[in-house]
C-alpha positions in Angstrom: 20.1 -14.0 2.7 16.9 -16.0 2.3 13.5 -14.1 3.2 12.6 -16.6 5.8 15.8 -16.1 7.6 15.5 -12.2 7.2 12.1 -12.7 9.2 13.7 -14.9 12.0 16.5 -12.4 12.4 14.1 -9.2 12.8 12.1 -11.2 15.3 15.1 -12.0 17.1 16.5 -8.4 16.9 13.3 -7.0 18.3 12.8 -9.9 21.1 16.3 -8.9 22.7 15.6 -5.2 22.5 17.9 -3.9 19.7 14.8 -2.5 17.8 13.0 -0.3 17.6 15.4 2.3 19.0 14.5 5.8 20.7 16.8 8.6 20.5 16.1 9.9 24.2 18.9 12.8 23.5 16.6 14.5 20.5 13.8 16.5 21.6 10.6 15.9 19.8 7.6 18.5 19.1 5.2 15.8 19.7 3.6 15.3 23.3 3.0 11.6 22.6 4.8 9.2 20.4 4.0 8.4 16.9 4.0 5.4 14.9 3.6 5.1 11.2 2.4 1.8 9.5 3.3 1.6 5.8 2.8 -1.4 3.9 4.4 -1.8 0.3 1.6 -3.0 -1.8 3.6 -4.4 -5.1 2.8 -8.0 -5.5 4.5 -9.8 -8.2 6.1 -6.6 -9.8 8.6 -6.2 -6.6 10.1 -9.5 -7.5 10.3 -9.8 -11.4 13.9 -8.8 -11.4 14.8 -9.8 -8.2 18.4 -11.4 -7.7 17.1 -13.9 -5.5 13.3 -14.5 -5.8 12.9 -13.7 -9.7 11.5 -17.3 -10.3 9.1 -16.8 -7.4 7.7 -13.6 -8.7 4.2 -15.1 -9.1 4.1 -17.0 -6.0 5.2 -14.1 -4.0 2.6 -11.9 -5.5 0.0 -14.5 -4.9 1.1 -14.7 -1.1 0.5 -10.8 -0.7 -3.0 -11.2 -2.3 -3.9 -13.5 0.5 -2.2 -11.4 3.0 -3.7 -8.2 2.3 -7.2 -8.9 3.5 -5.9 -10.3 6.6 -3.7 -7.3 7.4 -7.0 -5.0 6.9 -8.9 -7.3 9.4 -6.2 -6.5 11.9 -6.0 -3.0 11.3 -9.8 -2.8 11.6 -9.6 -4.9 14.8 -7.3 -2.4 16.4 -8.3 0.8 14.6 -5.1 1.6 12.8 -4.8 3.3 9.7 -2.0 2.7 7.3 -0.3 4.1 4.2 -0.4 1.5 1.2 2.6 2.2 -0.9 0.8 1.0 -4.1 2.5 0.1 -7.4 0.4 1.9 -10.1 -0.2 -1.2 -12.5 -2.2 -2.9 -9.6 -4.8 -0.1 -10.2 -5.6 -1.8 -13.7 -8.0 -4.6 -13.8 -6.6 -5.6 -17.3 -4.1 -4.5 -19.8 -3.1 -6.0 -23.4 -0.7 -5.6 -26.2 -2.1 -3.0 -28.8 -1.3 -4.4 -32.6 1.2 -6.8 -31.1 3.4 -4.1 -29.7 5.4 -4.5 -26.4 3.4 -4.1 -23.2 2.6 -0.5 -22.2 4.3 0.9 -25.3 3.3 4.3 -24.0 5.6 4.2 -21.0 9.3 5.0 -20.8 11.8 2.1 -20.0 14.7 2.4 -17.9 18.2 1.4 -19.3 19.9 -2.1 -18.2 20.9 -1.8 -14.5 22.1 -3.8 -11.5 21.3 -2.5 -7.9 21.7 -4.1 -4.5 18.0 -5.9 -5.0 17.6 -6.3 -8.7 19.3 -6.9 -12.0 17.8 -6.0 -15.3 20.1 -6.9 -18.0 18.0 -8.3 -21.0 14.7 -8.2 -22.7 12.2 -5.5 -22.1 11.2 -3.9 -18.9 7.7 -5.1 -19.0 8.6 -8.6 -20.5 6.8 -10.3 -17.3 3.7 -8.2 -17.7 1.0 -10.9 -18.8 -1.2 -8.4 -20.6 -4.2 -10.3 -19.4 -6.6 -9.4 -16.4 -7.2 -9.8 -12.8 -9.1 -13.1 -13.0 -6.6 -14.6 -15.2 -3.3 -13.2 -13.6 -4.1 -12.0 -10.1 -0.5 -11.5 -9.0 -0.2 -8.6 -11.6 -3.3 -6.7 -10.9 -5.3 -5.9 -7.9 -8.2 -3.2 -8.4 -10.3 -5.6 -6.1 -7.9 -5.2 -3.1 -7.5 -1.5 -3.6 -11.3 -1.1 -3.4 -11.2 -3.3 -0.1 -8.5 -0.8 1.4 -10.7 2.1 0.2 -13.9 0.5 1.7 -12.3 -0.3 5.1 -13.7 1.2 8.1 -10.6 2.6 9.0 -9.3 5.3 6.9 -6.4 4.2 5.1 -4.0 6.1 2.6 -3.0 5.0 -0.8 0.4 6.2 -1.4 2.5 5.9 -4.5 5.1 3.1 -5.0 5.8 3.9 -8.9 3.9 2.5 -11.8 6.4 -0.2 -12.4 8.2 -0.6 -9.2 11.2 1.1 -11.0 14.6 1.9 -9.4 14.0 5.4 -8.8 17.5 6.6 -8.1 19.1 9.2 -10.3 21.7 6.8 -11.4 19.0 4.2 -12.9 16.0 6.4 -13.5 16.1 9.6 -15.7 13.9 12.7 -14.9 11.8 11.9 -17.6 11.2 8.1 -16.7 10.3 9.6 -12.9 7.8 11.9 -14.4 6.4 9.3 -16.5 6.1 6.7 -13.9 4.4 9.3 -11.3 2.1 10.8 -14.1 0.7 7.3 -14.8 0.2 6.8 -11.0 -1.6 10.1 -10.5 -4.0 9.5 -13.4 -4.9 5.9 -12.4 -5.5 7.0 -8.8 -7.4 10.1 -9.8 -10.1 7.7 -11.8 -10.6 6.7 -8.3 -10.9 9.8 -6.7 -7.5 9.4 -4.9 -5.1 12.2 -4.4 -1.6 10.8 -4.1 0.5 12.6 -1.6 3.1 10.0 -0.2 5.8 8.4 -2.2 7.7 5.4 -0.6 10.8 4.4 -2.8 10.8 0.7 -4.2 13.5 -1.0 -2.4 15.0 2.0 -1.0 16.1 3.8 -4.3 15.8 7.4 -3.3 15.9 10.0 -5.8 14.3 12.3 -8.3 13.2 14.6 -5.5 12.5 17.3 -8.2 10.0 15.3 -10.0 8.0 14.6 -6.8 8.2 18.2 -5.7 6.9 19.3 -9.1 3.9 16.8 -8.4 3.3 17.8 -5.1 4.4 14.9 -3.2 5.9 14.4 0.3 8.4 11.6 0.8 8.4 8.5 3.2 11.8 7.1 3.6 11.4 3.5 4.0 14.5 1.5 4.7 
């Protein structure tokens, strides 16, 4: 289904009262209701292997770049903190091929796979990485936006969304790959003084809980 129709359908479902739902039979330990705002911060990385939006990866990334400051203003207006599930590569202000090697030769790659969202069937996992900088290709890097989140007067959380927006299921992501993705994110976040604690699985690809446990994450299940 095209993205714009999904948006219209979501608005209709909310308007007629089918969502959000409340399980009144289940007792809650909380006196008041709790709402968690979690924003997937992924830009072009989320769409480069998309079955429907692969050709629009850069366009979608640039749209997200425009939307992040608008969301930050709204969150500040209503004093709402959010968890920004951030693709690790967005921490970088530049990257490059070393000695004409493949991009990020130090990173492990997934094998070819197809899931409900993406199809990776040829080439290298990082083929779309421009290996330039944020000024040249702002859909692939976002250290400036991360700084805006960190300096907001609302205390937001930076969460993990893997380094390269990989399918994180056991089927399509080995433990070694999961460890590699998480360690890259942790190292980049640490340089900014950020302690990553929350994990949001890209595209709902749940898995590799052992790796998350070993690295002291708790998990946000985002359907």
